[in-house]
C-alpha positions, 0 to 999 in steps of 0.5 A, spaced: 462 460 442 468 465 442 466 467 435 459 469 438 462 473 443 467 476 438 461 478 434 457 481 440 463 485 442 464 488 435 457 490 435 457 493 442 463 497 440 460 500 433 454 502 437 458 506 442 462 509 437 456 511 433 453 514 439 460 518 441 460 520 434 453 523 434 455 527 440 461 529 438 465 526 443 471 521 444 472 516 449 477 519 453 472 525 454 467 520 456 471 516 460 478 520 462 481 515 466 480 509 460 483 508 454 489 512 455 496 510 458 497 511 465 503 516 467 509 511 468 513 516 472 518 515 478 515 517 485 519 522 488 526 521 492 525 520 499 530 522 504 534 517 508 532 515 515 537 510 517 545 510 517 550 505 517 555 507 523 560 503 520 560 505 512 556 511 512 551 507 507 543 510 508 536 507 507 530 510 507 526 505 511 522 503 505 522 496 501 527 491 503 531 492 509 539 492 507 543 487 509 547 492 513 541 494 517 539 486 518 546 485 521 546 491 525 539 489 529 542 482 530 548 485 535 546 486 542 544 493 544 543 496 537 536 498 535 533 501 529 532 507 533 539 507 534 541 507 527 536 513 526 539 519 522 538 525 526 532 529 525 528 522 522 522 520 526 521 513 527 514 510 527 511 508 534 509 501 534 501 501 535 499 496 540 495 490 539 488 491 541 486 487 547 480 482 547 475 484 552 474 479 557 467 478 559 466 475 566 459 471 566 455 473 572 454 467 577 447 466 579 445 467 586 445 460 590 438 458 592 437 456 599 432 450 600 
């Protein structure tokens, strides 16, 4: 079964290669995002958003929360807002949508 599949794949590849060769094209020209390695560069550095008031350590707000941030939030009267570095903007929490409550209409009472 595996051998038949391998033969089919090889046959299809040969046909594709023949069509590309006759057209004077390469697989990268036909499918630019396929057949090549994707660029693996680091993403840009993000400015720090939160600062530890005790040690001065900073955190960008991305990835796992650092231990100092978690510990600071456990303290009374300390919020993420209070740890923001000046100029940083915190995202506002989006309230969850409330389900619409449908009230059933009462049928008028019938008089006998």
